[in-house]
C-alpha positions as CSV (number, residue, x, y, z in Angstrom):
1,M,86.4,14.6,46.3
2,V,85.8,11.3,44.4
3,I,82.4,11.5,42.5
4,Y,81.2,8.1,41.2
5,I,79.0,9.4,38.1
6,D,77.0,6.2,38.6
7,I,75.8,6.7,42.2
8,L,75.6,10.5,41.1
9,I,73.2,9.2,38.5
10,L,71.2,6.8,40.4
11,V,70.4,9.6,43.4
12,N,69.2,12.7,40.9
13,F,66.7,9.9,39.2
14,L,65.8,9.3,43.0
15,F,65.2,12.4,43.7
16,D,63.6,13.6,40.9
17,F,61.1,11.0,41.4
18,L,60.7,11.3,44.3
19,L,60.2,15.4,43.7
20,L,57.1,14.0,41.2
21,L,55.8,12.4,43.1
22,T,55.2,14.3,46.3
23,V,54.0,17.0,43.6
24,N,51.6,14.0,42.4
25,I,50.6,13.3,46.0
26,A,50.3,17.0,47.3
27,L,48.2,18.2,44.0
28,K,46.3,14.9,43.8
29,R,47.4,15.2,39.7
30,Y,46.6,11.0,40.0
31,T,49.6,10.3,37.6
32,K,50.5,7.0,36.5
33,I,53.8,6.1,38.1
34,F,55.3,5.3,34.4
35,R,54.9,9.0,33.4
36,L,56.9,9.9,37.0
37,L,59.2,7.7,35.8
38,L,59.6,8.7,32.5
39,A,59.8,12.1,33.4
40,S,62.8,11.4,36.6
41,L,64.6,9.4,33.4
42,F,65.0,12.6,31.1
43,G,66.2,14.4,34.2
44,E,69.0,13.2,34.0
45,I,69.4,15.0,31.4
46,T,70.3,18.0,33.5
47,L,73.4,16.5,34.6
48,I,75.7,17.8,31.3
49,S,75.4,20.7,33.3
50,L,78.7,18.7,35.3
51,F,80.6,18.2,32.4
52,I,80.3,21.3,30.0
53,Q,81.6,25.2,30.5
54,A,78.8,27.2,29.9
55,S,77.9,30.5,32.2
56,P,75.7,30.3,35.3
57,V,73.1,32.5,33.4
58,F,72.6,29.2,30.4
59,L,72.6,26.4,32.9
60,S,70.2,28.3,35.1
61,L,67.8,28.5,31.8
62,L,68.8,24.7,31.3
63,K,67.7,23.7,34.2
64,I,64.3,25.8,34.5
65,G,63.2,24.3,31.2
66,M,64.1,21.1,32.1
67,S,61.6,21.0,34.8
68,I,58.9,22.4,32.6
69,I,59.3,19.7,30.1
70,M,59.4,17.6,33.0
71,C,56.3,18.4,34.4
72,L,54.8,18.7,30.7
73,I,56.0,14.9,31.0
74,A,54.4,14.0,33.9
75,F,51.6,15.4,34.2
76,K,50.4,16.5,31.1
77,Y,49.6,20.1,29.4
78,Q,45.6,21.1,31.1
79,N,45.8,25.0,31.5
80,I,48.6,27.6,32.1
81,I,47.2,27.8,35.4
82,Y,47.2,23.6,36.0
83,T,51.1,23.5,35.1
84,F,51.9,26.7,36.5
85,Y,50.8,24.9,40.1
86,N,52.8,21.7,39.1
87,I,55.7,23.8,37.8
88,L,55.8,25.9,40.9
89,Y,55.3,22.8,43.6
90,L,58.1,21.1,42.0
91,W,61.0,23.9,42.2
92,M,59.4,24.7,45.4
93,L,60.1,21.0,46.6
94,S,63.7,21.2,45.4
95,I,64.1,23.9,47.4
96,I,63.1,22.4,50.5
97,L,64.7,19.5,49.7
98,G,67.9,20.9,48.0
99,G,68.1,22.8,51.5
100,F,68.5,20.0,53.9
101,V,70.8,18.1,51.3
102,Y,72.8,20.8,52.1
103,Y,72.5,21.0,55.8
104,F,73.7,17.3,56.1
105,M,75.9,16.8,53.2
106,I,78.6,16.5,55.8
107,E,81.4,13.6,55.4
108,E,80.1,12.0,58.4
109,I,76.5,11.3,55.7
110,N,76.9,9.5,53.1
111,Y,74.3,9.8,49.6
112,L,72.6,6.2,51.0
113,L,71.1,8.1,54.5
114,I,70.6,11.2,52.4
115,I,68.0,8.9,50.0
116,F,66.5,8.1,53.3
117,I,66.1,11.6,55.0
118,A,64.5,12.8,51.7
119,P,61.2,10.9,52.0
120,F,60.8,11.5,55.7
121,I,61.9,15.0,54.6
122,L,58.7,14.7,51.5
123,Y,56.2,13.2,54.2
124,L,56.2,16.3,56.7
125,F,55.8,18.5,53.8
126,I,52.7,16.7,52.4
127,K,51.3,16.1,56.5
128,S,52.0,19.8,56.9
129,L,50.6,20.9,53.4
130,K,47.2,18.9,54.0
131,A,47.0,20.7,57.9
132,L,46.7,24.2,56.1
133,K,43.4,22.9,53.7
134,K,40.7,23.8,55.8
135,V,37.9,24.1,53.3
136,K,35.1,21.9,52.4
137,N,35.9,21.3,48.5
138,Y,37.9,19.0,48.2
139,Y,39.7,17.3,44.4
140,Y,39.0,13.6,43.9
141,Q,39.6,11.0,41.0
142,V,36.6,10.5,39.2
143,E,35.6,7.5,36.8
144,I,32.2,8.1,34.9
145,V,31.4,4.8,33.2
146,I,29.1,5.5,30.2
147,D,28.0,3.1,27.7
148,N,30.4,0.4,29.3
149,I,33.2,3.7,28.4
150,T,35.4,4.8,31.6
151,V,35.9,8.5,31.7
152,K,38.7,9.2,33.8
153,T,38.6,12.6,35.4
154,T,39.6,14.7,38.6
155,G,36.3,16.4,40.2
156,F,35.9,18.9,42.2
157,L,33.3,18.2,45.2
158,D,31.4,21.3,45.0
159,T,29.4,21.6,48.2
160,G,27.2,24.7,46.5
161,N,25.7,22.6,43.1
162,H,22.6,21.7,44.3
163,L,20.8,20.7,40.5
164,I,18.8,18.5,40.9
165,D,16.5,17.0,37.7
166,P,12.5,18.4,38.3
167,I,11.5,15.5,36.9
168,T,13.1,12.7,38.0
169,K,14.5,14.1,41.2
170,K,18.1,12.9,40.1
171,P,21.1,15.4,41.2
172,I,23.2,16.9,38.3
173,I,26.8,16.4,38.3
174,L,28.6,18.2,35.8
175,L,31.3,17.5,33.5
176,N,33.2,19.8,30.5
177,K,32.1,18.8,27.6
178,K,35.5,18.5,26.1
179,K,36.2,16.2,27.9
180,I,34.1,13.4,26.5
181,K,33.3,14.2,23.1
182,S,36.2,11.9,21.3
183,E,35.5,9.0,23.4
184,V,32.3,8.9,24.1
185,L,28.5,7.9,21.6
186,I,26.1,10.6,23.5
187,R,23.2,8.9,22.1
188,S,19.4,10.2,23.6
189,P,20.7,13.0,26.0
190,M,18.2,14.9,28.3
191,Y,17.7,18.1,28.2
192,V,16.9,19.1,32.0
193,P,16.1,23.5,33.1
194,Y,18.7,25.0,34.8
195,N,18.6,28.6,36.5
196,A,22.2,29.9,37.8
197,L,22.9,33.6,39.2
198,N,21.7,35.6,36.4
199,Y,21.3,32.5,33.5
200,H,18.8,30.1,32.6
201,G,17.9,27.4,30.0
202,L,18.7,23.9,29.0
203,L,21.5,21.6,30.3
204,E,22.2,18.9,28.3
205,C,22.2,15.5,30.5
206,I,23.6,11.7,29.6
207,K,22.3,8.5,32.4
208,P,25.6,6.7,33.5
209,K,25.8,3.5,34.2
210,Y,27.3,4.6,37.7
211,I,30.0,6.7,38.9
212,K,32.4,6.7,41.6
213,V,34.6,9.1,43.3
214,G,37.3,7.8,45.1
215,D,36.9,4.8,46.1
216,K,32.6,5.1,46.3
217,I,30.3,4.6,44.0
218,F,27.3,6.7,43.2
219,K,24.2,5.5,41.3
220,N,21.4,7.5,40.2
221,Y,23.2,10.8,39.2
222,L,23.2,12.5,35.8
223,V,25.8,14.3,34.3
224,G,25.5,17.9,33.1
225,L,27.8,18.6,30.3
226,S,28.9,21.9,30.3
227,T,30.4,23.5,27.1
228,K,32.3,25.8,29.5
229,D,35.7,25.4,31.3
230,F,35.4,25.5,35.2
231,H,39.1,26.7,35.7
232,L,39.8,24.8,38.7
233,N,43.2,24.4,38.8
234,G,42.6,21.3,36.4
235,A,39.3,19.9,37.8
236,N,36.8,18.7,34.6
237,C,34.3,17.8,37.1
238,L,31.6,19.7,39.0
239,L,30.6,17.0,41.8
240,H,26.9,17.4,43.4
241,G,27.0,19.2,47.1
242,K,24.7,16.2,48.4
243,M,28.5,13.4,47.7
244,E,29.7,14.8,50.9
245,D,28.2,13.6,53.5
246,K,29.4,9.9,51.5
247,L,32.6,11.9,50.5
248,C,33.9,14.0,53.7
């Protein structure tokens, strides 16, 4: 069987890009395309396994290591759980797509047809994944504009969050303070009393110009700065339950 190296490089690059793009959509990472392209380009290094003589164990470890680095390039590192899910989904999708490719790789079907089949397979995976999600809490891309500085993060719609400033009656979303400490100079913060389970105290809040969640704009909200991590698979912001009607 004749293997054309240029076609092999192109097919491998496209497959890596499709896999990373599917992870990006399925997990709502909102990663920029150029990072996915860069990670896919880095993934071409795995092709050296075709031209070197090494033990199967070494080659397997090489591929595992490369997949981890690709995820770090594409989605950055936020925490162990966030990175673990990125890698897990990449491996899972690789197995699914690899299985279909192996099944269809007969003489009558060439690489060009496989390239067209692959997006359809991954599309079906995403549709199936969405159908299995029966929860009311969702992840959203969030932009918080403070003093003409835009803080971008991933937000989690928490229907149980009903924090409201008792004086201004404005709803409060929660943002991990680490997310803005190097970007925004906090001037004249407000301190709002709060009670949560067995905890009570004063919550440091700031007033943003507006908050954009997905394609929806929210005004007259406060941003409460939390010093604790939320441990919500990469989300650094807890959205207010009042937003549900407008978002869902």
